C-alpha positions as CSV (number, residue, x, y, z in Angstrom):
1,X,-142.6,98.3,-74.8
2,X,-144.9,95.7,-76.3
3,X,-142.3,93.2,-74.3
4,X,-142.7,94.9,-71.0
5,X,-146.5,94.9,-71.4
6,X,-146.6,91.2,-72.1
7,X,-144.3,90.6,-69.3
8,X,-146.4,91.9,-67.2
9,X,-149.4,90.8,-68.3
10,X,-148.0,87.2,-67.7
11,X,-147.4,87.8,-64.3
12,X,-150.4,88.9,-63.3
13,X,-152.3,86.1,-64.8
14,X,-149.7,84.1,-63.0
15,X,-150.5,85.9,-59.6
16,X,-153.9,85.4,-60.3
17,X,-153.6,81.5,-61.0
18,X,-152.3,81.0,-57.5
19,X,-154.7,83.1,-55.8
20,X,-158.0,80.8,-57.7
21,X,-155.5,77.9,-56.1
22,X,-156.9,79.0,-52.8
23,X,-160.4,78.9,-53.4
24,X,-161.2,82.3,-52.2
25,X,-165.0,81.9,-52.3
26,X,-164.7,78.5,-49.8
27,X,-161.9,80.5,-48.5
28,X,-164.4,83.7,-47.4
29,X,-166.7,81.1,-45.6
30,X,-163.9,79.5,-43.5
31,X,-162.9,82.8,-42.2
32,X,-165.9,83.9,-41.7
33,X,-166.9,81.2,-39.4
34,X,-163.8,81.6,-37.5
35,X,-164.4,85.6,-37.1
36,X,-167.3,83.9,-35.7
37,X,-166.1,81.9,-33.3
38,X,-163.7,84.6,-32.3
39,X,-166.7,86.8,-31.3
40,X,-168.4,84.2,-29.4
41,X,-165.9,83.3,-27.6
42,X,-166.0,86.5,-25.5
43,X,-168.9,86.6,-23.1
44,X,-169.0,90.2,-22.9
45,X,-167.3,92.8,-25.0
46,X,-165.2,92.0,-28.0
47,X,-161.9,90.4,-28.6
48,X,-158.8,91.6,-29.2
49,X,-158.2,93.5,-32.4
50,X,-154.5,92.2,-32.8
51,X,-155.9,88.4,-32.1
52,X,-158.4,88.6,-34.6
53,X,-156.1,89.9,-37.1
54,X,-153.3,87.5,-36.8
55,X,-155.6,84.5,-36.1
56,X,-157.9,85.9,-39.2
57,X,-154.7,85.8,-41.4
58,X,-153.4,82.7,-40.1
59,X,-156.1,80.4,-40.6
60,X,-156.6,82.3,-44.0
61,X,-153.2,81.7,-45.1
62,X,-153.5,77.8,-44.1
63,X,-156.6,77.4,-45.6
64,X,-155.5,78.5,-48.7
65,X,-152.5,76.2,-48.6
66,X,-154.9,73.7,-48.3
67,X,-157.3,74.6,-51.2
68,X,-153.6,74.6,-53.0
69,X,-152.8,71.4,-51.8
70,X,-155.9,69.9,-52.8
71,X,-155.3,71.4,-56.2
72,X,-152.2,69.9,-56.4
73,X,-153.1,66.2,-55.9
74,X,-156.1,66.0,-57.8
75,X,-155.1,67.8,-60.7
76,X,-155.8,64.4,-62.9
77,X,-159.3,64.5,-61.8
78,X,-159.8,67.8,-61.8
79,X,-158.8,67.5,-66.0
80,X,-161.4,65.2,-66.0
81,X,-164.2,67.1,-64.5
82,X,-165.8,70.0,-66.3
83,X,-166.6,71.5,-63.1
84,X,-162.8,72.1,-62.4
85,X,-161.1,71.4,-65.5
86,X,-160.3,75.2,-66.0
87,X,-158.4,75.5,-62.7
88,X,-155.0,76.7,-63.4
89,X,-153.1,73.5,-62.8
90,X,-155.0,71.4,-65.7
91,X,-154.9,74.1,-67.8
92,X,-151.4,74.1,-67.5
93,X,-150.8,77.8,-66.3
94,X,-148.8,76.5,-63.4
95,X,-146.5,73.8,-62.6
96,X,-146.9,71.0,-60.2
97,X,-143.3,72.4,-58.2
98,X,-144.7,76.0,-58.0
99,X,-148.0,74.8,-56.6
100,X,-146.3,72.6,-54.1
101,X,-143.7,75.6,-53.0
102,X,-146.5,78.3,-53.0
103,X,-148.8,75.8,-50.2
104,X,-145.9,75.2,-48.1
105,X,-144.9,78.8,-48.1
106,X,-148.2,80.3,-47.6
107,X,-149.2,77.3,-45.0
108,X,-145.8,77.5,-43.3
109,X,-146.5,81.5,-42.9
110,X,-149.8,81.0,-41.2
111,X,-148.7,78.3,-39.1
112,X,-146.0,80.3,-37.7
113,X,-148.1,83.4,-37.5
114,X,-150.6,81.5,-35.6
115,X,-148.2,80.1,-33.1
116,X,-146.0,83.5,-32.6
117,X,-148.9,85.7,-32.2
118,X,-152.0,83.9,-31.4
119,X,-151.1,80.9,-29.3
120,X,-149.7,77.5,-29.7
121,X,-153.2,75.3,-29.4
122,X,-154.2,77.3,-32.4
123,X,-151.5,76.5,-34.3
124,X,-151.7,73.1,-33.8
125,X,-155.5,72.8,-34.4
126,X,-155.0,75.0,-37.7
127,X,-152.2,71.8,-38.7
128,X,-154.3,69.2,-37.7
129,X,-157.1,70.6,-40.0
130,X,-154.8,70.9,-42.8
131,X,-153.8,67.3,-42.6
132,X,-157.1,66.1,-42.0
133,X,-158.6,67.9,-45.6
134,X,-155.4,68.1,-47.7
135,X,-154.0,64.5,-46.8
136,X,-157.0,62.2,-45.0
137,X,-159.8,63.3,-46.6
138,X,-158.2,63.7,-50.4
139,X,-155.7,61.4,-50.5
140,X,-157.7,58.2,-48.2
141,X,-161.8,59.1,-47.9
142,X,-162.3,61.2,-51.2
143,X,-161.3,58.8,-53.8
144,X,-162.3,55.5,-51.6
145,X,-165.6,55.6,-49.8
146,X,-169.0,57.2,-50.6
147,X,-168.9,58.4,-47.0
148,X,-166.2,60.5,-47.5
149,X,-168.0,63.8,-47.4
150,X,-169.8,62.9,-43.8
151,X,-166.2,61.6,-42.5
152,X,-164.3,64.3,-44.1
153,X,-166.4,67.1,-42.8
154,X,-164.9,66.8,-39.6
155,X,-161.8,69.0,-41.1
156,X,-164.4,71.6,-42.9
157,X,-166.7,71.9,-39.5
158,X,-162.8,73.5,-37.8
159,X,-163.2,77.0,-38.3
160,X,-165.4,78.4,-35.4
161,X,-163.4,76.2,-33.1
162,X,-160.0,77.6,-34.4
163,X,-161.4,81.1,-33.9
164,X,-162.7,80.1,-30.4
165,X,-159.1,78.8,-29.7
166,X,-157.4,81.9,-30.7
167,X,-159.4,84.1,-28.4
168,X,-159.6,81.7,-25.3
169,X,-156.5,79.2,-25.8
170,X,-158.8,76.5,-24.9
171,X,-162.0,74.2,-26.6
172,X,-165.0,74.7,-24.7
173,X,-168.4,72.6,-25.1
174,X,-170.0,76.1,-27.0
175,X,-167.2,75.7,-29.4
176,X,-168.2,72.3,-30.4
177,X,-171.2,72.7,-30.9
178,X,-170.4,75.6,-33.3
179,X,-168.2,72.2,-34.8
180,X,-171.4,69.9,-34.6
181,X,-173.4,72.7,-36.8
182,X,-171.0,72.6,-39.7
183,X,-170.4,68.8,-39.4
184,X,-174.1,68.4,-40.0
185,X,-174.5,71.1,-42.8
186,X,-171.6,69.4,-45.0
187,X,-173.9,66.2,-46.2
188,X,-176.6,68.0,-47.5
189,X,-174.8,71.0,-48.7
190,X,-172.1,68.9,-50.7
191,X,-174.5,66.1,-51.8
192,X,-176.7,68.6,-53.6
193,X,-174.0,69.2,-55.8
194,X,-173.2,66.0,-56.2
195,X,-176.5,65.2,-57.6
196,X,-176.1,67.6,-60.7
197,X,-172.7,66.6,-61.2
198,X,-172.7,63.2,-60.7
199,X,-171.7,62.0,-64.4
200,X,-168.6,64.4,-63.7
201,X,-168.1,62.4,-60.6
202,X,-168.5,58.7,-62.4
203,X,-166.3,60.1,-65.5
204,X,-163.7,60.9,-62.8
205,X,-163.8,57.6,-61.2
206,X,-164.8,59.4,-57.6
207,X,-167.1,57.3,-55.4
208,X,-169.5,59.8,-54.5
209,X,-173.0,58.9,-53.1
210,X,-174.9,59.3,-56.2
211,X,-172.3,57.2,-58.1
212,X,-172.3,54.3,-55.9
213,X,-175.9,54.4,-54.6
214,X,-177.9,56.0,-57.2
215,X,-179.8,59.4,-56.9
216,X,-182.9,58.6,-55.2
217,X,-181.0,57.1,-52.0
218,X,-179.0,60.8,-52.3
219,X,-181.7,62.5,-52.3
220,X,-183.2,60.4,-49.4
221,X,-180.2,61.1,-47.3
222,X,-180.1,64.8,-48.2
223,X,-183.7,65.0,-46.5
224,X,-182.4,62.9,-43.5
225,X,-179.5,65.1,-42.9
226,X,-181.4,68.3,-43.0
227,X,-183.5,67.1,-40.6
228,X,-180.5,66.1,-38.1
229,X,-178.9,69.6,-39.0
230,X,-182.6,71.7,-37.9
231,X,-181.9,69.4,-34.7
232,X,-178.6,70.6,-34.1
233,X,-178.8,73.8,-34.7
234,X,-181.5,73.9,-31.9
235,X,-179.0,73.2,-29.5
236,X,-177.3,76.7,-29.1
237,X,-180.5,77.4,-28.0
238,X,-181.4,74.8,-26.1
239,X,-178.3,74.7,-23.6
240,X,-178.2,78.6,-23.3
241,X,-175.6,79.8,-25.2
242,X,-178.0,81.6,-27.5
243,X,-181.3,83.2,-27.4
244,X,-184.3,84.1,-28.8
245,X,-182.4,86.0,-31.6
246,X,-181.3,83.0,-33.1
247,X,-183.7,80.5,-32.5
248,X,-186.1,82.8,-35.0
249,X,-183.5,82.5,-37.6
250,X,-182.8,79.1,-36.9
251,X,-185.8,77.6,-37.0
252,X,-186.5,80.3,-40.3
253,X,-183.6,78.8,-41.9
254,X,-184.2,75.2,-41.4
255,X,-187.6,75.0,-42.2
256,X,-186.4,76.8,-45.5
257,X,-183.8,74.1,-45.8
258,X,-186.1,71.4,-45.4
259,X,-188.5,72.7,-47.7
260,X,-185.8,72.4,-50.2
261,X,-184.6,68.9,-48.9
262,X,-188.5,67.8,-49.1
263,X,-189.0,69.1,-52.8
264,X,-185.3,67.9,-54.1
265,X,-186.9,64.2,-52.5
266,X,-190.2,64.5,-54.6
267,X,-189.5,66.3,-57.5
268,X,-185.4,66.3,-58.3
269,X,-184.5,68.7,-61.3
270,X,-180.8,69.7,-62.1
271,X,-181.7,73.0,-61.7
272,X,-183.6,72.5,-58.0
273,X,-180.0,71.1,-56.8
274,X,-178.6,73.9,-57.8
275,X,-180.8,76.2,-56.0
276,X,-180.5,73.8,-52.9
277,X,-176.8,73.9,-52.9
278,X,-176.2,77.6,-53.0
279,X,-179.2,78.3,-50.3
280,X,-177.1,76.2,-48.4
281,X,-173.9,78.3,-48.4
282,X,-176.4,81.5,-47.6
283,X,-178.0,79.2,-44.9
284,X,-175.1,78.7,-43.6
285,X,-173.5,82.6,-43.6
286,X,-177.2,83.7,-42.3
287,X,-177.1,81.2,-39.2
288,X,-174.0,82.1,-37.7
289,X,-174.6,85.9,-38.6
290,X,-177.7,85.4,-36.3
291,X,-175.5,83.7,-33.6
292,X,-173.1,86.9,-33.5
293,X,-176.5,89.3,-33.9
294,X,-177.9,87.3,-30.7
295,X,-174.9,87.5,-28.7
296,X,-174.9,91.0,-28.7
297,X,-178.2,92.0,-28.7
298,X,-179.8,88.7,-26.6
299,X,-182.9,89.8,-25.0
């Protein structure tokens, strides 16, 4: 009985380790933005339930596979950083070959599901997103340039485009506006994290902006990109994609984000950087929720 109990616990721990590899909190935000894109793509009414379900599951699988591949490639770096050393690979909970197989099966299943039940365009765009994050960003950009987040942000900005393509079979100008919002959001979001994790990144040998250009330059960059983000978030209203509900939310959330960025620039502390980072996640979630609410309640 004791042996069976230990075996059950071991199996449970391994399943949890595979789950952790998919970065579930990040994946949840990715899927949320993709689903919003699906609903916004339908001018009137709701998207098909089967399409929403299959596209959501397929995108989640590929996003999880990309996260696992990122963990596999960066396991040496993760072992040197306090923020990531508790991940399954640095702790020795899983072998590299297991993670590679897991990523391949999970990602392949997601792509097959998208191709067979949604449409080929969504599958190809999702594959391109996987390659952009797991290969282009992780292998080539992150270890080589302090602009890794800016350039690599294109992959992270794709979820609403994937959702849009899943429902319509095309990528419209409105879908690209959603892409642009997340693309502009990514630098201030991630640089806020990098500011209070500068020593971690320096120890890992990664050329993040505060490591290569210093904290003051990074704080100014956060402020400037937050101002750019504010302007970008007004575009859906300017193009009549959204109405007054979204505009009110975009202005209120944007001013709050700018306030955080300004305080970060003028009177920095690690605690404030953490608050700014956490708020940036809430900001994006509420902004996209406002887009959805406005879509159905516009006046």
